[in-house]
N, C-alpha and C positions, 0 to 999 in steps of 0.2 A: 398887386396894387394896394391892397389893404395894409400890408406891412409898410409900404412906402408912406402912405397917408398917416399911419400911426407914428412913424418916425418923425415926420415933419410936424405933426400937430400934437404929439404927446400921446400917452396911453399905450405905448408899445407893449408893456408888461401885461396888459389885459388880453392881448391876442392869445397868449398861451397860459392863461391863468389856471392853476390846478383846482380852483374852487368849483364846486358843483353848481349848475345853473339853479337860479332861484325858482323858476317856473317848472311845472311838470312838462313832460314831452307833449308835443302836439302831432308828432309823426314818429313812427317806429318802423323799422324794416326787419323782417324775420325771414331768413333764408334757410332752405334745406329742411325737408321733413314733409310730413303729411299735412295737407291743407287744414284739416280740423285742428291738429295740434299747433300749427303755426298761428292759426286764428286765436286759439286760447291764449297762447303766450303773448301775442301782440295786444290783444284787448286787455289782458292783465297789466301790461306795461303802461297802458293808457288810462288806468284807473278802474278797470272793470266795466262791464256792460251798463251798470247803474250810472256811470258818468254820462251815458248817452240816452238811455231809455229808462224811464221811470215806471214803476209798477202801475198797471192799468192802461198804459199807453198802447195804441195800436201801431204796428209796424208793418210796412210793406217791404218785402224783399224782392227786388227786381233783378233776377239773374241775367247775365249776358249770354244768350243762347242764339247766336246768329250764324255760326259756321259749322259745317259738317266735318269736324275734326275731333280727335280725342281731347279730353280736358287737360291732359298733361302738356299739351302744346300751348296752352294759355289763351286760346282764342275764345273759349267759353268759360263760364263759371263752373268750377269743379263741383260735382254733385255731393262729394263728402263735405265741402265747405258749406253748401246750402243746408245740408242736414244738421251740421253743427250749429249754424246760425239759427235755424228754426228751433232747435232745442234750447239755445241760450236765451233767446228773446222770449 
């Protein structure tokens, strides 16, 4: 639908523009790997932890621990991720 609107209203070339976006990312997806390493890569792509937490701020980490299943199934927060997060903040 977007291509049709662009054809009718002009600006079709902007749909596939090779130019890099002017703004930084506000969402990244990291797949495959250990949760701690994936967190490090993702937070680095978002500008580092300093983009979210300033020195001296207090941070509450609220893990999702509600199901009696292994962390690899994704129903709970992986303990490796929690450890990395607490070391990073």
